[in-house]
N, C-alpha and C positions, 0 to 999 in steps of 0.2 A: 514697756508691753509684757504682761504676765502669759505665761502659758500653762496649762495642764492637759498633758498626754497630747501634746502638739497642737490643741485648740485655743483661738485667741479667747481670752477672759477679759471682759470689761468691768470696770468699777464706776459706780456712782461718782458724780463730782458735786462735792458739796462744800461751801466755805474756802473755795480756792484749793480743795483737796481731793485726790482721789481715795474714795473709800470703799473697801471691800464688803459684800453683802453676804449674809449668813445663807440665803439659797438662790439658787440661779435656774434660768430657764435656757433650754437647748435653741439655739439658732441654726436654720438650715442654708447650705449652699444650693440655691435654685436650680443651678446647673448639673448637679449630682445627685442631690437629695440626700446628702450627706451633712450631719452636725460638724459644724466648723467653728462654733462661737458659744460662748456661754454668757448670758446676759443678766445682769442682776434682777431677782425677782422680788422687786421692793414693796413695802407696803408703808403702814402707818408710821411707823418708827423712824424710817429714813425722809419721809415726807415732813415730818416733824422737825427733823433736824435740818432739812433743806430751807423749810420755810423760816426756821429760825436763824439761819444765817442769812437768808435774803432780808429779813427786817432788819437784822444788825447793820447791812451794808445800806440800806435806804438812806439814813440821813446824810451821809458822807456823797453818797451817788447823785441825790436828787439835788443837792445843793451845786454841783458842778454846773457850770455854764453850758448852754447848748453848743457853744465851739469846743469846749472841752471834750464833752460827749463825741462831736462830731470827729474830732481827730482820733480818738481811740476807737471809734468804728471803721473808719478808713483804713488806720493800722491793721486791724482784723482782715478787712478785705483783701489788704495785700499781703497778708500771711497765708491766707486760705489760696489765694490764685498762685502764689508761689509754689504751693503743693498741690496745685491743680491736678496732675496726673494720678498722684497718690490718692487723692480724694475720688477721682472718677474712676479708679481701679476698684477701689473699695465699694463705692456705690453699684458697680456693676454686679459684682460678686455678691454683696449683701441682698441687692434688691432682685437681681435677676434683668434688669434692662440691659440694652446693648452698650457696650464700652463707648460706642460714638454718641448716642444719647446722652449719658452722663457727661461724657466731656465737653460736648459742644451746647447743652442745655441745663442739666441739673446744676453743676457745679459754678459753671459761670454766672448762672441766675441766682445762686446763692452770695456770691462775689458781689455781683449787682445790687441785691437787697441790702446788704450793709452800706454800700456807696451811695444808694438812692436816699435812703432815710438819713444818713450822715450829712446829705445836702439838703434835704427838705425841710430838717428841723431848724434849720439857719433861716428858714425863709417864711415861716407863719406870722401872719399878723393877727392882732386881737382888735375888737371893735370898739369904738368910742363915739359917744353922741352929748350934745349938749342941749338942755332945756334952759334957753335963756332967761324966760319971764320968771323961773324959779330960782335962778343964778345957781343951777347945779350941772355937773358934768359927771357921764356915767361913762365908765369903761369896764372890758372884761379881762381877764386875768385866766390864766390857764397853769395848773401844777399837776405833777405825777401823783398819781392814786396811791401806789404802795407796791406790794407784792403781787405780780401776776403770774397766773396758772396757764400755762401753754401746753397744749396736747396736739400733737402732730400725726400725721397717718404715715401709712407703709409705703404708698406709691409713688411719692416725690419727698424723701426722706429729708435731704440736707434742704432742698429747695424750699419746702414749706416751712420747716421748722426757723431759718433764718428770716423769713417772711414775716414771722411772729416775732422772733428775738428782737430784729434790727430797730423796729418802731417802739417796742416796749422799752428798752433801754435808752433809745434815742430821747424819748420824752422823760427819762429820769426814773424809770419804774426800776425795780428788781425783779428778777424772774426765777421761778421754779418751772422748768420744762420736763415733759414726759414724751420723748419719741415712742413710737411705735416698737414692741418687744420684737418685733421680727425684723426691722431694720434701724439698728441702734448704731452701728459701727461709726459713718462719718459725725455723728452728734459728739460721740466720744472722742474722736479724733480732735475736733473744732476745740473740745475743751482743753487740751492740750497747748493750744496757741492763745487761749484768753490771757495768760499773766504777761507772755511776750508782747502781746498788744497793748499792756496798760490798763485791762480790766481789772478793777479793784476786787479783791476775794469777796464772795458773797453776791455780787451782782447777778452772777450767771451760775444758776444751779442745775444739775442735770441729774435726774433720779429715773432709772430706767426700770421697766418692768409692765406688767398687764394692766389693761384699763381697768377691770373690777375690782383690781387691788390697789395699785399705784395711783390710778387715774381717779378712782372714788374717794382715796385719801385726801388727794389734792383739791377736788370740787367741793370737798364737804370740810374742808379746813376753815375755820372762823375768821384766820388773818389772812385770807386771800380773797380779795375783793373782785378781781377779775378774772374770768374765764375766756381763754379764746380757743377754740377748738375747731379742728377740721377733721370729719370723720361721716359715720354713719347718721342716718336720721334717727335710727332706733336709739343709738347711743346718746344722741343730742337729747332724747326725751328724758331720758335718765338723768343727765346731767343738769336739765331744767329743775326735775323734780327735787333733785338733792341740793341744789343751790338756792332753790326758791326760799326756804326759811333764814337764809343770810342776805337775801335781797342783792344777789351778786350782780354784777354787770357782765353780760355776755354776749361772745361774739361768735356765732356757729355757722361754719362754711360745709355745708353737706353735701348729699349725694345728687346726682343728675341722671338724666336720659336724656342726652342731647340730641335733639333731630337736625339732620344735614339735609335741607331741602334744595332739590336740584331741578328748577325749572328747564324747559325744552330750548330756551336760548342760552342757556349757561355755557361759558368757554369751557369745554370739556378738557382740554390739555391743563388748563389750572385745576379744574375742579376734581378730577379723579385722582391724581397725585396726592392732592392735599387731603381728600376724603379717606384715602385709604390710610395714609398717616393718623389722621384723628380717631379713624374706627379700628385700627390694629395696634394702638401704641402699647396697651396694659397685658388676665390669665385665668373654663369653666365648661367642663364637659356636661354637667347636668342641666343646664340650659340648652344645649343642643338637643337632648335625650327629650325634653319635654315638648321642645318644640317640634320635633318629628311626631310626639305621640298626638300632638294637637293637629295635625294634618299639614305641616309646613314642610317645605322640600329645601334639603342642604345641597346648595350648588358645588361646593366645593370646601376641602378642608375636613374637620373631626367626621369620622364615620364614613367618609368617600373617598379620601386620599391617605395613603401610608405615609407614616412618618419615619425616616431612618436616622439612626442616631448612633454616634461613637460607642463603645461599651461603656466608657467611663461617665456618660451622660444618660444612660438608659433608666435610671433612678429621679433623673431630674424632671423639673417642673415644664416640660415644653408641650405645646400645643399648636396645631396649624391653625394659620388664619381661615376662618369660616364665614361663609356668605350663607344667609339663610332667606329664603323668598316665600310667596304664598302664605305668608304668617298673618294672623288675624291681630287687630289692634288691641284686643282684649288680653293676648297671649302674654305671659310672664317676660317673654323676650324683648316685648315692645314695651312694657310697662316698668320693668325692674332694671336697676343698674347692674350691668355686666362688666366685671374686671377683668377682662378676657379678650382676644383677637376675634371677637364673633360681633359681626353687624348684619343688621335686617335690612333688605332691600324691597321696598313695597311701592307700586305706582300709584298716581293719583291724578285725577282730572282738572280740578279747578284750583283756584289761589284760595277761595272761600274755603273749600274742602281741605286743603292740607293745613291751613292754620288751625281748624278746628280739631283735624286729628292731633297736630303737634302739641296743641293745649291740652290734650285728654288726659297726658299722665299728671301725676302728682307732683310731680318736679318741676324746675325752672330754674336751672343753673345757667344753661348756653345753648346756643342755635347757631347755625350757619345758614345762610341763605346764598344760593348761586343763580344768578340771573344778569345778563347784560341791560335788562330794564331797569333804568335808575329809578322811575317813579315805583316801580313793583317793590324794590327792594326797600325802600322807605317806608311803603304802606306794610309790608309784611312785617318789617323790624318792630314798627310801633305797635302792632297786634300781637306779636308773640309773647307769652308769658314767661319770659326769659331773662334773668339778671345781665346777661351779656348775650349780643348777638353780632355774629362777624358776619360781612356780606363779601362774597367773593374773595376771602381769605380765612384764616383759621389760626387762633392763638397769637395774635398781633396785639402785644399790649402796652399801654402807656400806664406807668405805675401810678401816676398822679390820679387817674380815674378809679372809679368805685369798682371793685370786684366782689361779686355775691349774687346768691339767688333768691328768687322767688317762691312762694308755696313751701313745700317741703325740702327746699334746696337751702334752707337756712334763714338766719336771723341776724342783720347787721350787713355792713361791707368793710372791705379791707382796701386801703390805697393811701395815698400823701394824708389827705385831708381827713378821711375816715378813720383811719388808724389813729392819727393825731388825736381826734376829738375821742376816741374810744380809751385812749390810753393816758387822757388827762382827764381832770376836774376842772369846770367852768367856774368861774366865781363873777359876780358883777358887782361893781364897787362904785358909789354913788358920794361926790364931792360936792359939798356945797362952798361956793366962795362968795 
């Protein structure tokens, strides 16, 4: 671990080696507002080197059996789990989430991502049909595609990065990954475990830096046929434009404005604590000011209550959980994704009304419905324009099933079958006998 003026200095991981960069970006500790880390400001040169290493590693890695790859993924999961506390502490400091959330959600899920895809890769089947009248048998075969470009966001750093790396390499691809420049530390820590896990050099390459520079170089590279991106809808539009000349395969998991619909027969003892967690999990003062200017009322939090912090944290990025009412449906607070502890509470009268209002936003990632009426939850879930609908719960996941959104919330799905199909090429073979 390199230090300069007591700062943590990260390096790119290319071809199995840590490689310094010619320029760096400051990364801030959200709890203090102070620079604590230097992240490589990578560009075309670094991406080129990473893609070259990934291409060189592809023939050997893709020729390994699913069982061999599975064993390596399980070993990597074991190593991350062994260092779970160190990863959790680093994720909390780098991203700003609570240590409890990092310790019980983010890092365990990163471990499970590797274990899940290590198992699922052993159980996929292909199709086979016979046309007896013509004496022919048809079957399908799936093979890895090549170098996958993976771009992950700041809000769930290792959680979502491993959600992409695990299926990509389980299927036999090699990868060039670019985590968010704001939350890169746990990705860098994971790279230190790859060789011990048995991951051959060049199979996983990590290039740190900004989206406009490192990310765009990765998206535009002609030798990267796959791009899996999680982030903003605006950035996804840019990725689509830049990748179009190369006809790249895209998986885009984008923004959301997820309604939580609470009917009058909901069990509030379950609904309220869960909705609080889902509403205040992540950090945006301008939206509160806009809502007030539009005539909304702030019940608590920003601009209403005072926030007392220790001296060492007064420059940190803290904001009180804020509840806004009397807000119009067309307000930016109702239409745009707010990455912060801000929630809007509005009343409705009928089932038909609330479905229409929930579907009025451009996003369609997820929704929750709270009601004790079984018929109602089925009806509402069917009509909501959301890729995921949780009823009387939130964030309960089976990784076998698809994850992804409708409308401006993305293209494609992620999960056991969907990720397998995205990260492989299918071929139909006909044998005449």
